[in-house]
C-alpha positions as CSV (number, residue, x, y, z in Angstrom):
1,M,59.9,180.3,122.8
2,P,62.5,178.7,120.9
3,A,65.5,180.8,119.8
4,P,65.6,181.2,115.5
5,D,68.9,179.2,116.2
6,D,67.7,175.7,118.0
7,R,64.7,176.0,115.3
8,R,67.3,175.9,112.5
9,A,69.4,172.7,114.4
10,A,66.5,171.2,115.2
11,L,65.3,171.2,111.1
12,L,68.8,170.4,110.0
13,L,68.4,167.3,112.6
14,L,65.2,166.1,111.0
15,A,66.5,167.0,107.5
16,I,69.6,164.7,108.3
17,A,67.4,161.5,109.9
18,A,65.2,162.1,106.8
19,L,67.9,161.3,104.2
20,G,69.4,158.4,106.4
21,L,66.2,156.8,105.8
22,G,66.2,157.4,102.2
23,V,69.6,156.0,101.8
24,R,68.5,153.0,103.8
25,L,65.5,152.4,101.6
26,I,67.6,152.5,98.2
27,V,70.2,150.2,100.1
28,S,68.0,147.4,101.5
29,P,64.3,147.6,100.0
30,S,63.3,145.2,102.0
31,G,64.0,147.4,105.3
32,D,66.7,145.6,106.7
33,A,69.7,147.3,108.1
34,P,72.8,147.3,106.0
35,G,74.5,144.3,107.8
36,A,72.0,142.6,109.3
37,V,72.9,139.5,110.0
38,L,70.0,136.9,109.1
39,F,69.3,133.2,110.7
40,G,67.2,130.9,108.5
41,A,65.8,128.0,110.1
42,G,68.6,124.8,110.8
43,S,68.9,122.6,107.8
44,D,69.1,119.2,108.1
45,T,72.2,117.8,109.2
46,R,72.3,113.8,108.4
47,P,74.8,113.1,105.4
48,A,73.0,112.6,102.0
49,A,72.7,109.2,100.8
50,D,75.3,108.9,98.6
51,S,77.7,110.7,101.1
52,V,80.9,109.2,101.7
53,A,79.8,109.3,105.5
54,A,76.7,107.4,105.1
55,R,78.2,104.9,102.6
56,A,80.9,104.2,105.6
57,A,78.1,103.7,107.6
58,R,76.4,101.4,105.5
59,L,79.5,99.2,105.1
60,A,80.0,99.2,109.1
61,R,76.8,97.7,109.7
62,P,77.2,93.6,110.3
63,L,75.4,91.3,108.6
64,G,72.4,90.2,110.3
65,P,71.6,87.0,111.7
66,N,69.8,85.5,108.2
67,E,71.4,88.0,106.2
68,R,73.2,87.0,103.0
69,I,75.3,88.8,100.1
70,D,74.6,87.3,96.8
71,V,78.5,87.4,95.1
72,D,77.0,87.1,91.6
73,V,76.0,90.9,91.6
74,A,77.5,92.5,95.2
75,E,80.0,95.6,94.2
76,A,83.1,95.3,96.0
77,E,81.8,97.6,98.7
78,E,79.7,95.2,99.7
79,L,81.4,92.3,99.6
80,T,83.7,93.9,101.9
81,R,81.2,93.3,105.0
82,L,81.9,89.8,104.5
83,P,84.1,88.4,106.9
84,R,87.9,88.1,106.3
85,I,87.0,89.9,103.2
86,G,89.2,93.1,102.6
87,P,89.1,95.8,99.5
88,A,91.7,93.7,97.4
89,L,90.2,90.5,97.8
90,A,86.6,92.4,97.8
91,G,88.3,93.7,93.9
92,R,89.6,90.6,92.6
93,I,86.5,89.2,93.1
94,V,84.2,91.5,91.1
95,D,87.1,91.5,88.4
96,D,86.9,88.0,88.2
97,R,83.5,87.9,87.7
98,E,83.7,90.7,85.0
99,R,85.6,88.7,82.8
100,R,84.7,85.3,83.2
101,G,80.6,85.4,84.5
102,P,78.9,84.7,87.7
103,F,80.1,81.7,90.2
104,G,77.3,80.1,90.6
105,S,78.6,78.7,94.1
106,L,80.8,78.8,96.5
107,D,83.2,76.1,94.3
108,G,83.2,78.6,91.8
109,L,84.0,81.5,93.9
110,D,87.1,79.1,95.1
111,R,89.0,80.0,91.1
112,V,89.4,83.4,92.6
113,S,93.2,84.0,93.6
114,G,93.2,84.4,97.6
115,V,90.2,82.5,98.5
116,G,90.6,78.9,99.8
117,P,89.0,76.1,101.3
118,A,88.9,78.2,105.0
119,L,87.8,81.1,104.0
120,L,84.7,79.4,101.6
121,E,84.1,77.6,105.2
122,T,84.0,80.7,106.6
123,L,81.4,82.4,104.0
124,A,79.4,79.6,103.7
125,R,76.4,81.0,105.6
126,H,76.7,84.8,104.5
127,V,77.2,84.1,100.8
128,T,74.6,83.3,98.5
129,F,74.6,82.9,94.3
130,S,72.2,84.1,91.8
131,G,74.0,83.6,88.7
132,T,74.8,80.9,86.7
133,P,78.3,79.9,85.5
134,R,78.8,80.0,82.1
135,R,80.6,76.9,81.3
136,A,77.2,74.8,82.9
137,E,75.0,77.7,81.1
138,A,76.2,76.1,77.8
139,G,75.1,73.0,78.4
140,G,77.1,71.2,75.7
141,G,80.9,70.6,74.9
142,L,83.2,69.2,77.6
143,I,86.7,70.6,78.2
144,S,89.3,68.5,76.4
145,L,91.7,68.2,79.0
146,N,94.3,67.5,76.7
147,R,93.3,70.1,74.0
148,A,92.1,72.7,76.2
149,T,94.0,76.5,76.8
150,P,94.6,77.8,80.3
151,A,91.7,80.2,79.8
152,E,89.2,77.4,78.7
153,L,90.2,75.8,81.8
154,E,89.6,78.6,84.1
155,T,86.0,78.5,83.0
156,L,85.6,74.9,85.0
157,P,83.9,75.5,88.3
158,G,86.6,75.9,91.0
159,I,89.6,76.3,88.4
160,G,91.6,79.7,88.9
161,P,94.5,80.6,86.9
162,A,97.3,78.5,89.5
163,K,95.1,75.4,88.9
164,A,94.5,75.8,85.0
165,R,98.7,76.0,85.3
166,A,99.3,73.1,86.9
167,I,96.8,70.9,84.8
168,I,98.6,72.1,81.7
169,E,102.1,71.9,83.4
170,D,101.3,68.1,84.3
171,R,100.1,67.9,80.4
172,A,103.0,68.7,79.2
173,R,105.5,67.0,82.1
174,N,103.6,63.4,81.8
175,G,101.7,63.4,78.5
176,P,98.3,63.7,77.7
177,F,95.4,62.7,80.2
178,R,94.6,59.0,79.4
179,R,91.4,59.2,81.4
180,V,89.6,61.8,82.9
181,E,90.5,60.1,86.4
182,D,94.2,61.2,85.7
183,L,93.1,64.4,86.7
184,I,93.1,63.5,90.5
185,K,96.8,63.6,90.1
186,V,97.3,67.0,89.1
187,K,98.5,69.1,92.2
188,G,95.8,70.9,93.9
189,V,93.0,68.8,92.3
190,G,92.1,65.9,94.9
191,E,89.0,63.3,94.7
192,K,86.3,66.1,95.9
193,M,86.7,68.5,93.4
194,F,87.2,66.0,90.5
195,E,83.9,65.0,91.4
196,K,82.6,68.7,90.5
197,L,85.0,69.0,87.4
198,R,83.9,65.7,86.0
199,P,80.7,66.5,84.0
200,Y,82.4,69.2,82.5
201,V,85.8,67.4,81.1
202,R,86.8,64.5,78.8
203,V,89.7,63.1,77.3
204,T,90.7,63.2,73.6
205,S,93.7,62.8,71.6
206,A,96.0,65.7,71.9
207,S,97.0,66.5,68.2
């Protein structure tokens, strides 16, 4: 038969155990031990569609055999997928398009600073154009070579700031154009470009 002291010790241990259980239930009603580490199902680690990693993956993807980029609507990041188009040039293309409207063709794209014949030849099989140049869309008034401002000249297909400046300087140095064919003599404007400009220009009095 247990001694009285043994019985008292056993009762004390039971009381302590009951008190511990009560405290545990108060601290963690769900039954989890305090400080317990819970493990949930692993989350999807794939990058979100608009994350930096996802964007980088899209831009690094090479163009497919028949894939073309619409230069009249593409954002700068998309344009960098084109051969020899870096972020700076892509930004200039978008800025020019926002300022002066769609390019409409490779000839229109030539107005952007940094775009020349060699680059256009490289891009030819990789790009398309869905827009209509503002000048062609207007369909009406022709640009007067003797009265046009640089901004007006820049609306012509293939004419950027440099070529517009060359036309103005030629006009100031050699006097008014006598006929539209005189445009061929301007530095940077050859017969091929002139044929593209002919439908959009005219010669009028400088006064």
